[in-house]
mmCIF entry with sequence, helices, sheets and N, C-alpha, C, O atoms, coordinates in Angstrom:
data_MODEL
# 
_entry.id   MODEL 
# 
_entity.id                         1 
_entity.type                       polymer 
_entity.pdbx_number_of_molecules   1 
# 
_entity_poly.entity_id                      1 
_entity_poly.type                           'polypeptide(L)' 
_entity_poly.nstd_linkage                   no 
_entity_poly.nstd_monomer                   no 
_entity_poly.pdbx_seq_one_letter_code       MSANPTEGAILRFTMDGELNDLELKLSAVTVARLQTLLLEADAQLANLVTTQ 
_entity_poly.pdbx_seq_one_letter_code_can   MSANPTEGAILRFTMDGELNDLELKLSAVTVARLQTLLLEADAQLANLVTTQ 
_entity_poly.pdbx_strand_id                 A 
# 
loop_
_entity_poly_seq.entity_id 
_entity_poly_seq.num 
_entity_poly_seq.mon_id 
_entity_poly_seq.hetero 
1 1  MET n 
1 2  SER n 
1 3  ALA n 
1 4  ASN n 
1 5  PRO n 
1 6  THR n 
1 7  GLU n 
1 8  GLY n 
1 9  ALA n 
1 10 ILE n 
1 11 LEU n 
1 12 ARG n 
1 13 PHE n 
1 14 THR n 
1 15 MET n 
1 16 ASP n 
1 17 GLY n 
1 18 GLU n 
1 19 LEU n 
1 20 ASN n 
1 21 ASP n 
1 22 LEU n 
1 23 GLU n 
1 24 LEU n 
1 25 LYS n 
1 26 LEU n 
1 27 SER n 
1 28 ALA n 
1 29 VAL n 
1 30 THR n 
1 31 VAL n 
1 32 ALA n 
1 33 ARG n 
1 34 LEU n 
1 35 GLN n 
1 36 THR n 
1 37 LEU n 
1 38 LEU n 
1 39 LEU n 
1 40 GLU n 
1 41 ALA n 
1 42 ASP n 
1 43 ALA n 
1 44 GLN n 
1 45 LEU n 
1 46 ALA n 
1 47 ASN n 
1 48 LEU n 
1 49 VAL n 
1 50 THR n 
1 51 THR n 
1 52 GLN n 
# 
_struct_asym.id          A 
_struct_asym.entity_id   1 
# 
_struct_conf.conf_type_id            HELX_P 
_struct_conf.id                      HELX_P1 
_struct_conf.pdbx_PDB_helix_id       AA1 
_struct_conf.beg_label_comp_id       ALA 
_struct_conf.beg_label_asym_id       A 
_struct_conf.beg_label_seq_id        28 
_struct_conf.pdbx_beg_PDB_ins_code   ? 
_struct_conf.end_label_comp_id       THR 
_struct_conf.end_label_asym_id       A 
_struct_conf.end_label_seq_id        51 
_struct_conf.pdbx_end_PDB_ins_code   ? 
_struct_conf.beg_auth_comp_id        ALA 
_struct_conf.beg_auth_asym_id        A 
_struct_conf.beg_auth_seq_id         28 
_struct_conf.end_auth_comp_id        THR 
_struct_conf.end_auth_asym_id        A 
_struct_conf.end_auth_seq_id         51 
_struct_conf.pdbx_PDB_helix_class    1 
_struct_conf.details                 ? 
_struct_conf.pdbx_PDB_helix_length   24 
# 
_struct_conf_type.id          HELX_P 
_struct_conf_type.criteria    ? 
_struct_conf_type.reference   ? 
# 
_struct_sheet.id               AA1 
_struct_sheet.type             ? 
_struct_sheet.number_strands   2 
_struct_sheet.details          ? 
# 
_struct_sheet_order.sheet_id     AA1 
_struct_sheet_order.range_id_1   1 
_struct_sheet_order.range_id_2   2 
_struct_sheet_order.offset       ? 
_struct_sheet_order.sense        anti-parallel 
# 
loop_
_struct_sheet_range.sheet_id 
_struct_sheet_range.id 
_struct_sheet_range.beg_label_comp_id 
_struct_sheet_range.beg_label_asym_id 
_struct_sheet_range.beg_label_seq_id 
_struct_sheet_range.pdbx_beg_PDB_ins_code 
_struct_sheet_range.end_label_comp_id 
_struct_sheet_range.end_label_asym_id 
_struct_sheet_range.end_label_seq_id 
_struct_sheet_range.pdbx_end_PDB_ins_code 
_struct_sheet_range.beg_auth_comp_id 
_struct_sheet_range.beg_auth_asym_id 
_struct_sheet_range.beg_auth_seq_id 
_struct_sheet_range.end_auth_comp_id 
_struct_sheet_range.end_auth_asym_id 
_struct_sheet_range.end_auth_seq_id 
AA1 1 ALA A 9  ? PHE A 13 ? ALA A 9  PHE A 13 
AA1 2 LEU A 22 ? LEU A 26 ? LEU A 22 LEU A 26 
# 
loop_
_atom_site.group_PDB 
_atom_site.id 
_atom_site.type_symbol 
_atom_site.label_atom_id 
_atom_site.label_alt_id 
_atom_site.label_comp_id 
_atom_site.label_asym_id 
_atom_site.label_entity_id 
_atom_site.label_seq_id 
_atom_site.pdbx_PDB_ins_code 
_atom_site.Cartn_x 
_atom_site.Cartn_y 
_atom_site.Cartn_z 
_atom_site.occupancy 
_atom_site.B_iso_or_equiv 
_atom_site.pdbx_formal_charge 
_atom_site.auth_seq_id 
_atom_site.auth_comp_id 
_atom_site.auth_asym_id 
_atom_site.auth_atom_id 
_atom_site.pdbx_PDB_model_num 
ATOM 1   N N  . MET A 1 1  ? 47.364 149.157 -94.427  1.00 0.00 ? 1  MET A N  1 
ATOM 2   C CA . MET A 1 1  ? 47.056 147.808 -94.847  1.00 0.00 ? 1  MET A CA 1 
ATOM 3   C C  . MET A 1 1  ? 45.603 147.527 -94.478  1.00 0.00 ? 1  MET A C  1 
ATOM 4   O O  . MET A 1 1  ? 45.141 147.874 -93.391  1.00 0.00 ? 1  MET A O  1 
ATOM 5   N N  . SER A 1 2  ? 44.919 146.911 -95.377  1.00 0.00 ? 2  SER A N  1 
ATOM 6   C CA . SER A 1 2  ? 43.507 146.623 -95.162  1.00 0.00 ? 2  SER A CA 1 
ATOM 7   C C  . SER A 1 2  ? 43.316 145.420 -94.242  1.00 0.00 ? 2  SER A C  1 
ATOM 8   O O  . SER A 1 2  ? 44.159 144.524 -94.191  1.00 0.00 ? 2  SER A O  1 
ATOM 9   N N  . ALA A 1 3  ? 42.225 145.410 -93.534  1.00 0.00 ? 3  ALA A N  1 
ATOM 10  C CA . ALA A 1 3  ? 41.871 144.252 -92.716  1.00 0.00 ? 3  ALA A CA 1 
ATOM 11  C C  . ALA A 1 3  ? 41.405 143.096 -93.597  1.00 0.00 ? 3  ALA A C  1 
ATOM 12  O O  . ALA A 1 3  ? 41.397 141.943 -93.166  1.00 0.00 ? 3  ALA A O  1 
ATOM 13  N N  . ASN A 1 4  ? 41.020 143.409 -94.824  1.00 0.00 ? 4  ASN A N  1 
ATOM 14  C CA . ASN A 1 4  ? 40.582 142.392 -95.774  1.00 0.00 ? 4  ASN A CA 1 
ATOM 15  C C  . ASN A 1 4  ? 41.816 141.849 -96.509  1.00 0.00 ? 4  ASN A C  1 
ATOM 16  O O  . ASN A 1 4  ? 42.432 142.582 -97.283  1.00 0.00 ? 4  ASN A O  1 
ATOM 17  N N  . PRO A 1 5  ? 42.190 140.580 -96.285  1.00 0.00 ? 5  PRO A N  1 
ATOM 18  C CA . PRO A 1 5  ? 43.419 140.060 -96.875  1.00 0.00 ? 5  PRO A CA 1 
ATOM 19  C C  . PRO A 1 5  ? 43.403 139.964 -98.395  1.00 0.00 ? 5  PRO A C  1 
ATOM 20  O O  . PRO A 1 5  ? 44.461 139.804 -99.003  1.00 0.00 ? 5  PRO A O  1 
ATOM 21  N N  . THR A 1 6  ? 42.241 140.056 -99.022  1.00 0.00 ? 6  THR A N  1 
ATOM 22  C CA . THR A 1 6  ? 42.193 139.989 -100.488 1.00 0.00 ? 6  THR A CA 1 
ATOM 23  C C  . THR A 1 6  ? 42.507 141.328 -101.140 1.00 0.00 ? 6  THR A C  1 
ATOM 24  O O  . THR A 1 6  ? 42.685 141.389 -102.357 1.00 0.00 ? 6  THR A O  1 
ATOM 25  N N  . GLU A 1 7  ? 42.577 142.397 -100.362 1.00 0.00 ? 7  GLU A N  1 
ATOM 26  C CA . GLU A 1 7  ? 42.792 143.728 -100.929 1.00 0.00 ? 7  GLU A CA 1 
ATOM 27  C C  . GLU A 1 7  ? 44.261 144.100 -101.095 1.00 0.00 ? 7  GLU A C  1 
ATOM 28  O O  . GLU A 1 7  ? 44.572 145.021 -101.851 1.00 0.00 ? 7  GLU A O  1 
ATOM 29  N N  . GLY A 1 8  ? 45.165 143.416 -100.415 1.00 0.00 ? 8  GLY A N  1 
ATOM 30  C CA . GLY A 1 8  ? 46.576 143.766 -100.523 1.00 0.00 ? 8  GLY A CA 1 
ATOM 31  C C  . GLY A 1 8  ? 46.928 144.938 -99.628  1.00 0.00 ? 8  GLY A C  1 
ATOM 32  O O  . GLY A 1 8  ? 46.335 145.116 -98.564  1.00 0.00 ? 8  GLY A O  1 
ATOM 33  N N  . ALA A 1 9  ? 47.901 145.741 -100.064 1.00 0.00 ? 9  ALA A N  1 
ATOM 34  C CA . ALA A 1 9  ? 48.367 146.840 -99.229  1.00 0.00 ? 9  ALA A CA 1 
ATOM 35  C C  . ALA A 1 9  ? 48.923 147.968 -100.079 1.00 0.00 ? 9  ALA A C  1 
ATOM 36  O O  . ALA A 1 9  ? 49.375 147.760 -101.205 1.00 0.00 ? 9  ALA A O  1 
ATOM 37  N N  . ILE A 1 10 ? 48.879 149.158 -99.519  1.00 0.00 ? 10 ILE A N  1 
ATOM 38  C CA . ILE A 1 10 ? 49.546 150.310 -100.107 1.00 0.00 ? 10 ILE A CA 1 
ATOM 39  C C  . ILE A 1 10 ? 50.549 150.787 -99.065  1.00 0.00 ? 10 ILE A C  1 
ATOM 40  O O  . ILE A 1 10 ? 50.175 151.154 -97.951  1.00 0.00 ? 10 ILE A O  1 
ATOM 41  N N  . LEU A 1 11 ? 51.817 150.778 -99.434  1.00 0.00 ? 11 LEU A N  1 
ATOM 42  C CA . LEU A 1 11 ? 52.871 151.248 -98.538  1.00 0.00 ? 11 LEU A CA 1 
ATOM 43  C C  . LEU A 1 11 ? 53.327 152.621 -99.014  1.00 0.00 ? 11 LEU A C  1 
ATOM 44  O O  . LEU A 1 11 ? 53.681 152.784 -100.182 1.00 0.00 ? 11 LEU A O  1 
ATOM 45  N N  . ARG A 1 12 ? 53.323 153.592 -98.138  1.00 0.00 ? 12 ARG A N  1 
ATOM 46  C CA . ARG A 1 12 ? 53.724 154.950 -98.510  1.00 0.00 ? 12 ARG A CA 1 
ATOM 47  C C  . ARG A 1 12 ? 54.941 155.342 -97.692  1.00 0.00 ? 12 ARG A C  1 
ATOM 48  O O  . ARG A 1 12 ? 54.932 155.259 -96.464  1.00 0.00 ? 12 ARG A O  1 
ATOM 49  N N  . PHE A 1 13 ? 55.979 155.765 -98.380  1.00 0.00 ? 13 PHE A N  1 
ATOM 50  C CA . PHE A 1 13 ? 57.214 156.199 -97.748  1.00 0.00 ? 13 PHE A CA 1 
ATOM 51  C C  . PHE A 1 13 ? 57.380 157.697 -97.979  1.00 0.00 ? 13 PHE A C  1 
ATOM 52  O O  . PHE A 1 13 ? 57.336 158.165 -99.117  1.00 0.00 ? 13 PHE A O  1 
ATOM 53  N N  . THR A 1 14 ? 57.568 158.439 -96.905  1.00 0.00 ? 14 THR A N  1 
ATOM 54  C CA . THR A 1 14 ? 57.811 159.868 -96.995  1.00 0.00 ? 14 THR A CA 1 
ATOM 55  C C  . THR A 1 14 ? 59.288 160.110 -96.746  1.00 0.00 ? 14 THR A C  1 
ATOM 56  O O  . THR A 1 14 ? 59.837 159.681 -95.731  1.00 0.00 ? 14 THR A O  1 
ATOM 57  N N  . MET A 1 15 ? 59.925 160.800 -97.679  1.00 0.00 ? 15 MET A N  1 
ATOM 58  C CA . MET A 1 15 ? 61.355 161.045 -97.581  1.00 0.00 ? 15 MET A CA 1 
ATOM 59  C C  . MET A 1 15 ? 61.605 162.536 -97.366  1.00 0.00 ? 15 MET A C  1 
ATOM 60  O O  . MET A 1 15 ? 61.095 163.377 -98.107  1.00 0.00 ? 15 MET A O  1 
ATOM 61  N N  . ASP A 1 16 ? 62.387 162.845 -96.354  1.00 0.00 ? 16 ASP A N  1 
ATOM 62  C CA . ASP A 1 16 ? 62.706 164.243 -96.063  1.00 0.00 ? 16 ASP A CA 1 
ATOM 63  C C  . ASP A 1 16 ? 63.393 164.895 -97.260  1.00 0.00 ? 16 ASP A C  1 
ATOM 64  O O  . ASP A 1 16 ? 64.288 164.310 -97.870  1.00 0.00 ? 16 ASP A O  1 
ATOM 65  N N  . GLY A 1 17 ? 62.973 166.090 -97.579  1.00 0.00 ? 17 GLY A N  1 
ATOM 66  C CA . GLY A 1 17 ? 63.595 166.850 -98.662  1.00 0.00 ? 17 GLY A CA 1 
ATOM 67  C C  . GLY A 1 17 ? 63.089 166.493 -100.047 1.00 0.00 ? 17 GLY A C  1 
ATOM 68  O O  . GLY A 1 17 ? 63.482 167.130 -101.024 1.00 0.00 ? 17 GLY A O  1 
ATOM 69  N N  . GLU A 1 18 ? 62.235 165.502 -100.155 1.00 0.00 ? 18 GLU A N  1 
ATOM 70  C CA . GLU A 1 18 ? 61.697 165.107 -101.460 1.00 0.00 ? 18 GLU A CA 1 
ATOM 71  C C  . GLU A 1 18 ? 60.305 165.700 -101.629 1.00 0.00 ? 18 GLU A C  1 
ATOM 72  O O  . GLU A 1 18 ? 59.539 165.797 -100.671 1.00 0.00 ? 18 GLU A O  1 
ATOM 73  N N  . LEU A 1 19 ? 59.989 166.091 -102.849 1.00 0.00 ? 19 LEU A N  1 
ATOM 74  C CA . LEU A 1 19 ? 58.680 166.675 -103.122 1.00 0.00 ? 19 LEU A CA 1 
ATOM 75  C C  . LEU A 1 19 ? 57.570 165.635 -103.137 1.00 0.00 ? 19 LEU A C  1 
ATOM 76  O O  . LEU A 1 19 ? 56.432 165.940 -102.782 1.00 0.00 ? 19 LEU A O  1 
ATOM 77  N N  . ASN A 1 20 ? 57.887 164.412 -103.542 1.00 0.00 ? 20 ASN A N  1 
ATOM 78  C CA . ASN A 1 20 ? 56.859 163.371 -103.684 1.00 0.00 ? 20 ASN A CA 1 
ATOM 79  C C  . ASN A 1 20 ? 57.145 162.202 -102.758 1.00 0.00 ? 20 ASN A C  1 
ATOM 80  O O  . ASN A 1 20 ? 58.298 161.853 -102.507 1.00 0.00 ? 20 ASN A O  1 
ATOM 81  N N  . ASP A 1 21 ? 56.082 161.609 -102.260 1.00 0.00 ? 21 ASP A N  1 
ATOM 82  C CA . ASP A 1 21 ? 56.208 160.383 -101.489 1.00 0.00 ? 21 ASP A CA 1 
ATOM 83  C C  . ASP A 1 21 ? 56.361 159.214 -102.460 1.00 0.00 ? 21 ASP A C  1 
ATOM 84  O O  . ASP A 1 21 ? 55.986 159.307 -103.629 1.00 0.00 ? 21 ASP A O  1 
ATOM 85  N N  . LEU A 1 22 ? 56.907 158.138 -101.967 1.00 0.00 ? 22 LEU A N  1 
ATOM 86  C CA . LEU A 1 22 ? 56.992 156.906 -102.739 1.00 0.00 ? 22 LEU A CA 1 
ATOM 87  C C  . LEU A 1 22 ? 55.846 156.010 -102.283 1.00 0.00 ? 22 LEU A C  1 
ATOM 88  O O  . LEU A 1 22 ? 55.710 155.721 -101.094 1.00 0.00 ? 22 LEU A O  1 
ATOM 89  N N  . GLU A 1 23 ? 55.032 155.579 -103.222 1.00 0.00 ? 23 GLU A N  1 
ATOM 90  C CA . GLU A 1 23 ? 53.878 154.752 -102.879 1.00 0.00 ? 23 GLU A CA 1 
ATOM 91  C C  . GLU A 1 23 ? 53.959 153.435 -103.644 1.00 0.00 ? 23 GLU A C  1 
ATOM 92  O O  . GLU A 1 23 ? 54.083 153.423 -104.869 1.00 0.00 ? 23 GLU A O  1 
ATOM 93  N N  . LEU A 1 24 ? 53.889 152.329 -102.910 1.00 0.00 ? 24 LEU A N  1 
ATOM 94  C CA . LEU A 1 24 ? 53.910 150.997 -103.513 1.00 0.00 ? 24 LEU A CA 1 
ATOM 95  C C  . LEU A 1 24 ? 52.559 150.344 -103.292 1.00 0.00 ? 24 LEU A C  1 
ATOM 96  O O  . LEU A 1 24 ? 52.086 150.252 -102.159 1.00 0.00 ? 24 LEU A O  1 
ATOM 97  N N  . LYS A 1 25 ? 51.939 149.891 -104.366 1.00 0.00 ? 25 LYS A N  1 
ATOM 98  C CA . LYS A 1 25 ? 50.665 149.178 -104.276 1.00 0.00 ? 25 LYS A CA 1 
ATOM 99  C C  . LYS A 1 25 ? 50.963 147.703 -104.504 1.00 0.00 ? 25 LYS A C  1 
ATOM 100 O O  . LYS A 1 25 ? 51.439 147.313 -105.570 1.00 0.00 ? 25 LYS A O  1 
ATOM 101 N N  . LEU A 1 26 ? 50.678 146.886 -103.489 1.00 0.00 ? 26 LEU A N  1 
ATOM 102 C CA . LEU A 1 26 ? 50.990 145.467 -103.544 1.00 0.00 ? 26 LEU A CA 1 
ATOM 103 C C  . LEU A 1 26 ? 49.718 144.633 -103.522 1.00 0.00 ? 26 LEU A C  1 
ATOM 104 O O  . LEU A 1 26 ? 48.783 144.917 -102.773 1.00 0.00 ? 26 LEU A O  1 
ATOM 105 N N  . SER A 1 27 ? 49.700 143.611 -104.347 1.00 0.00 ? 27 SER A N  1 
ATOM 106 C CA . SER A 1 27 ? 48.551 142.697 -104.346 1.00 0.00 ? 27 SER A CA 1 
ATOM 107 C C  . SER A 1 27 ? 48.588 141.839 -103.093 1.00 0.00 ? 27 SER A C  1 
ATOM 108 O O  . SER A 1 27 ? 49.605 141.774 -102.403 1.00 0.00 ? 27 SER A O  1 
ATOM 109 N N  . ALA A 1 28 ? 47.478 141.184 -102.806 1.00 0.00 ? 28 ALA A N  1 
ATOM 110 C CA . ALA A 1 28 ? 47.402 140.312 -101.635 1.00 0.00 ? 28 ALA A CA 1 
ATOM 111 C C  . ALA A 1 28 ? 48.415 139.175 -101.730 1.00 0.00 ? 28 ALA A C  1 
ATOM 112 O O  . ALA A 1 28 ? 49.004 138.787 -100.722 1.00 0.00 ? 28 ALA A O  1 
ATOM 113 N N  . VAL A 1 29 ? 48.623 138.640 -102.928 1.00 0.00 ? 29 VAL A N  1 
ATOM 114 C CA . VAL A 1 29 ? 49.593 137.558 -103.120 1.00 0.00 ? 29 VAL A CA 1 
ATOM 115 C C  . VAL A 1 29 ? 51.011 138.067 -102.828 1.00 0.00 ? 29 VAL A C  1 
ATOM 116 O O  . VAL A 1 29 ? 51.805 137.368 -102.198 1.00 0.00 ? 29 VAL A O  1 
ATOM 117 N N  . THR A 1 30 ? 51.318 139.261 -103.277 1.00 0.00 ? 30 THR A N  1 
ATOM 118 C CA . THR A 1 30 ? 52.639 139.840 -103.043 1.00 0.00 ? 30 THR A CA 1 
ATOM 119 C C  . THR A 1 30 ? 52.861 140.096 -101.557 1.00 0.00 ? 30 THR A C  1 
ATOM 120 O O  . THR A 1 30 ? 53.952 139.848 -101.043 1.00 0.00 ? 30 THR A O  1 
ATOM 121 N N  . VAL A 1 31 ? 51.846 140.586 -100.869 1.00 0.00 ? 31 VAL A N  1 
ATOM 122 C CA . VAL A 1 31 ? 51.952 140.826 -99.426  1.00 0.00 ? 31 VAL A CA 1 
ATOM 123 C C  . VAL A 1 31 ? 52.212 139.505 -98.695  1.00 0.00 ? 31 VAL A C  1 
ATOM 124 O O  . VAL A 1 31 ? 53.051 139.447 -97.795  1.00 0.00 ? 31 VAL A O  1 
ATOM 125 N N  . ALA A 1 32 ? 51.504 138.461 -99.076  1.00 0.00 ? 32 ALA A N  1 
ATOM 126 C CA . ALA A 1 32 ? 51.697 137.150 -98.440  1.00 0.00 ? 32 ALA A CA 1 
ATOM 127 C C  . ALA A 1 32 ? 53.103 136.636 -98.693  1.00 0.00 ? 32 ALA A C  1 
ATOM 128 O O  . ALA A 1 32 ? 53.734 136.099 -97.782  1.00 0.00 ? 32 ALA A O  1 
ATOM 129 N N  . ARG A 1 33 ? 53.602 136.787 -99.901  1.00 0.00 ? 33 ARG A N  1 
ATOM 130 C CA . ARG A 1 33 ? 54.962 136.330 -100.229 1.00 0.00 ? 33 ARG A CA 1 
ATOM 131 C C  . ARG A 1 33 ? 56.000 137.138 -99.458  1.00 0.00 ? 33 ARG A C  1 
ATOM 132 O O  . ARG A 1 33 ? 56.977 136.580 -98.957  1.00 0.00 ? 33 ARG A O  1 
ATOM 133 N N  . LEU A 1 34 ? 55.794 138.437 -99.363  1.00 0.00 ? 34 LEU A N  1 
ATOM 134 C CA . LEU A 1 34 ? 56.711 139.289 -98.609  1.00 0.00 ? 34 LEU A CA 1 
ATOM 135 C C  . LEU A 1 34 ? 56.730 138.894 -97.136  1.00 0.00 ? 34 LEU A C  1 
ATOM 136 O O  . LEU A 1 34 ? 57.796 138.843 -96.522  1.00 0.00 ? 34 LEU A O  1 
ATOM 137 N N  . GLN A 1 35 ? 55.575 138.618 -96.573  1.00 0.00 ? 35 GLN A N  1 
ATOM 138 C CA . GLN A 1 35 ? 55.512 138.175 -95.177  1.00 0.00 ? 35 GLN A CA 1 
ATOM 139 C C  . GLN A 1 35 ? 56.273 136.866 -94.990  1.00 0.00 ? 35 GLN A C  1 
ATOM 140 O O  . GLN A 1 35 ? 56.988 136.697 -94.002  1.00 0.00 ? 35 GLN A O  1 
ATOM 141 N N  . THR A 1 36 ? 56.120 135.939 -95.940  1.00 0.00 ? 36 THR A N  1 
ATOM 142 C CA . THR A 1 36 ? 56.837 134.661 -95.871  1.00 0.00 ? 36 THR A CA 1 
ATOM 143 C C  . THR A 1 36 ? 58.340 134.877 -95.939  1.00 0.00 ? 36 THR A C  1 
ATOM 144 O O  . THR A 1 36 ? 59.087 134.273 -95.168  1.00 0.00 ? 36 THR A O  1 
ATOM 145 N N  . LEU A 1 37 ? 58.791 135.725 -96.846  1.00 0.00 ? 37 LEU A N  1 
ATOM 146 C CA . LEU A 1 37 ? 60.221 136.008 -96.973  1.00 0.00 ? 37 LEU A CA 1 
ATOM 147 C C  . LEU A 1 37 ? 60.778 136.648 -95.705  1.00 0.00 ? 37 LEU A C  1 
ATOM 148 O O  . LEU A 1 37 ? 61.883 136.320 -95.274  1.00 0.00 ? 37 LEU A O  1 
ATOM 149 N N  . LEU A 1 38 ? 60.019 137.554 -95.114  1.00 0.00 ? 38 LEU A N  1 
ATOM 150 C CA . LEU A 1 38 ? 60.479 138.203 -93.882  1.00 0.00 ? 38 LEU A CA 1 
ATOM 151 C C  . LEU A 1 38 ? 60.553 137.203 -92.723  1.00 0.00 ? 38 LEU A C  1 
ATOM 152 O O  . LEU A 1 38 ? 61.482 137.256 -91.917  1.00 0.00 ? 38 LEU A O  1 
ATOM 153 N N  . LEU A 1 39 ? 59.582 136.298 -92.638  1.00 0.00 ? 39 LEU A N  1 
ATOM 154 C CA . LEU A 1 39 ? 59.619 135.271 -91.595  1.00 0.00 ? 39 LEU A CA 1 
ATOM 155 C C  . LEU A 1 39 ? 60.809 134.337 -91.788  1.00 0.00 ? 39 LEU A C  1 
ATOM 156 O O  . LEU A 1 39 ? 61.473 133.970 -90.818  1.00 0.00 ? 39 LEU A O  1 
ATOM 157 N N  . GLU A 1 40 ? 61.084 133.950 -93.036  1.00 0.00 ? 40 GLU A N  1 
ATOM 158 C CA . GLU A 1 40 ? 62.228 133.089 -93.325  1.00 0.00 ? 40 GLU A CA 1 
ATOM 159 C C  . GLU A 1 40 ? 63.538 133.787 -92.976  1.00 0.00 ? 40 GLU A C  1 
ATOM 160 O O  . GLU A 1 40 ? 64.435 133.176 -92.397  1.00 0.00 ? 40 GLU A O  1 
ATOM 161 N N  . ALA A 1 41 ? 63.648 135.066 -93.327  1.00 0.00 ? 41 ALA A N  1 
ATOM 162 C CA . ALA A 1 41 ? 64.861 135.823 -93.012  1.00 0.00 ? 41 ALA A CA 1 
ATOM 163 C C  . ALA A 1 41 ? 65.040 135.960 -91.506  1.00 0.00 ? 41 ALA A C  1 
ATOM 164 O O  . ALA A 1 41 ? 66.159 135.862 -91.004  1.00 0.00 ? 41 ALA A O  1 
ATOM 165 N N  . ASP A 1 42 ? 63.956 136.183 -90.789  1.00 0.00 ? 42 ASP A N  1 
ATOM 166 C CA . ASP A 1 42 ? 64.013 136.303 -89.336  1.00 0.00 ? 42 ASP A CA 1 
ATOM 167 C C  . ASP A 1 42 ? 64.478 134.992 -88.706  1.00 0.00 ? 42 ASP A C  1 
ATOM 168 O O  . ASP A 1 42 ? 65.281 135.000 -87.774  1.00 0.00 ? 42 ASP A O  1 
ATOM 169 N N  . ALA A 1 43 ? 63.976 133.871 -89.214  1.00 0.00 ? 43 ALA A N  1 
ATOM 170 C CA . ALA A 1 43 ? 64.371 132.561 -88.697  1.00 0.00 ? 43 ALA A CA 1 
ATOM 171 C C  . ALA A 1 43 ? 65.848 132.292 -88.976  1.00 0.00 ? 43 ALA A C  1 
ATOM 172 O O  . ALA A 1 43 ? 66.556 131.760 -88.122  1.00 0.00 ? 43 ALA A O  1 
ATOM 173 N N  . GLN A 1 44 ? 66.309 132.657 -90.162  1.00 0.00 ? 44 GLN A N  1 
ATOM 174 C CA . GLN A 1 44 ? 67.728 132.463 -90.493  1.00 0.00 ? 44 GLN A CA 1 
ATOM 175 C C  . GLN A 1 44 ? 68.616 133.339 -89.617  1.00 0.00 ? 44 GLN A C  1 
ATOM 176 O O  . GLN A 1 44 ? 69.674 132.895 -89.170  1.00 0.00 ? 44 GLN A O  1 
ATOM 177 N N  . LEU A 1 45 ? 68.203 134.562 -89.369  1.00 0.00 ? 45 LEU A N  1 
ATOM 178 C CA . LEU A 1 45 ? 68.967 135.458 -88.505  1.00 0.00 ? 45 LEU A CA 1 
ATOM 179 C C  . LEU A 1 45 ? 69.016 134.911 -87.079  1.00 0.00 ? 45 LEU A C  1 
ATOM 180 O O  . LEU A 1 45 ? 70.065 134.937 -86.435  1.00 0.00 ? 45 LEU A O  1 
ATOM 181 N N  . ALA A 1 46 ? 67.901 134.426 -86.599  1.00 0.00 ? 46 ALA A N  1 
ATOM 182 C CA . ALA A 1 46 ? 67.863 133.851 -85.250  1.00 0.00 ? 46 ALA A CA 1 
ATOM 183 C C  . ALA A 1 46 ? 68.800 132.648 -85.165  1.00 0.00 ? 46 ALA A C  1 
ATOM 184 O O  . ALA A 1 46 ? 69.471 132.453 -84.151  1.00 0.00 ? 46 ALA A O  1 
ATOM 185 N N  . ASN A 1 47 ? 68.848 131.845 -86.218  1.00 0.00 ? 47 ASN A N  1 
ATOM 186 C CA . ASN A 1 47 ? 69.731 130.689 -86.260  1.00 0.00 ? 47 ASN A CA 1 
ATOM 187 C C  . ASN A 1 47 ? 71.198 131.126 -86.238  1.00 0.00 ? 47 ASN A C  1 
ATOM 188 O O  . ASN A 1 47 ? 72.018 130.506 -85.560  1.00 0.00 ? 47 ASN A O  1 
ATOM 189 N N  . LEU A 1 48 ? 71.527 132.173 -86.965  1.00 0.00 ? 48 LEU A N  1 
ATOM 190 C CA . LEU A 1 48 ? 72.901 132.686 -86.990  1.00 0.00 ? 48 LEU A CA 1 
ATOM 191 C C  . LEU A 1 48 ? 73.311 133.211 -85.620  1.00 0.00 ? 48 LEU A C  1 
ATOM 192 O O  . LEU A 1 48 ? 74.432 132.976 -85.168  1.00 0.00 ? 48 LEU A O  1 
ATOM 193 N N  . VAL A 1 49 ? 72.416 133.912 -84.974  1.00 0.00 ? 49 VAL A N  1 
ATOM 194 C CA . VAL A 1 49 ? 72.712 134.507 -83.667  1.00 0.00 ? 49 VAL A CA 1 
ATOM 195 C C  . VAL A 1 49 ? 72.927 133.428 -82.625  1.00 0.00 ? 49 VAL A C  1 
ATOM 196 O O  . VAL A 1 49 ? 73.827 133.550 -81.794  1.00 0.00 ? 49 VAL A O  1 
ATOM 197 N N  . THR A 1 50 ? 72.119 132.368 -82.647  1.00 0.00 ? 50 THR A N  1 
ATOM 198 C CA . THR A 1 50 ? 72.226 131.322 -81.628  1.00 0.00 ? 50 THR A CA 1 
ATOM 199 C C  . THR A 1 50 ? 73.409 130.388 -81.871  1.00 0.00 ? 50 THR A C  1 
ATOM 200 O O  . THR A 1 50 ? 73.870 129.738 -80.933  1.00 0.00 ? 50 THR A O  1 
ATOM 201 N N  . THR A 1 51 ? 73.913 130.302 -83.102  1.00 0.00 ? 51 THR A N  1 
ATOM 202 C CA . THR A 1 51 ? 75.024 129.402 -83.388  1.00 0.00 ? 51 THR A CA 1 
ATOM 203 C C  . THR A 1 51 ? 76.387 130.064 -83.195  1.00 0.00 ? 51 THR A C  1 
ATOM 204 O O  . THR A 1 51 ? 77.410 129.379 -83.227  1.00 0.00 ? 51 THR A O  1 
ATOM 205 N N  . GLN A 1 52 ? 76.419 131.334 -83.002  1.00 0.00 ? 52 GLN A N  1 
ATOM 206 C CA . GLN A 1 52 ? 77.710 132.029 -82.834  1.00 0.00 ? 52 GLN A CA 1 
ATOM 207 C C  . GLN A 1 52 ? 78.121 132.089 -81.386  1.00 0.00 ? 52 GLN A C  1 
ATOM 208 O O  . GLN A 1 52 ? 79.177 132.635 -81.065  1.00 0.00 ? 52 GLN A O  1 
# 
């Protein structure tokens, strides 16, 4: 991930036994949205854990 937030990110996944890696190129807007979704999911999970 670049230090420059306007550049976005390239995520590379290496899978055992596969000839090719999986590479995802995400725009800066997509990275920001993904971060927001992950924060929201984390908050919901924390709420579920504390209410049980």
